[in-house]
C-alpha positions, 0 to 999 in steps of 0.5 A, a space after each residue: 602481791 595480792 591484795 585489795 591494792 595490788 596491780 592485777 587488773 587494767 592500770 587504765 581502771 585505776 587511780 590514786 585515791 588523792 588524785 581520783 578525788 581532785 579530779 572529782 572536784 571534792 577538793 580544791 588541791 590535790 595536797 588538799 586531797 591527800 592530807 584529808 585522805 592521810 587524817 581521816 581514813 576514807 571508807 571503801 567497799 571493794 568487792 564485798 569488803 570495807 576497807 579503812 584508807 589512809 594512804 593517799 597513793 591507795 589505788 581506786 577502781 572502777 566499781 569501787 564505793 567510797 564514803 567519807 565526811 566532808 563539812 559535816 556531811 556524809 559523801 557516798 559515791 561509787 567510783 564509775 571512771 577515772 580521769 588523767 586531768 581535773 576536768 569542768 565541774 560538769 565532767 567531773 560529775 561523770 566520774 561518780 555516782 552518788 549512792 547516799 541514801 536519802 531519807 523520805 520526807 513527808 511534806 506537811 499538808 
């Protein structure tokens, strides 16, 4: 099978998107992460292609860029690691790199 969700490459570098979002502490429960993915279509950029993900079983890989909205906040992150279990909040931040561009704020003098 070929395509963005094929099993080519090392499976240690891939993980279900619902489990990855839960391990990275974007959601309190894995079921909540799965429901969010199914209902909101997370966008994934892989090898220059933009993919709308709406299936919790979709495999994310190291190097993928995810974007989604939570509580009126745009989240844009790059997957830099996967974890087999949920990590502490400090360690969970090591699973991703924030890619959201923050606008320059000019301070009034």
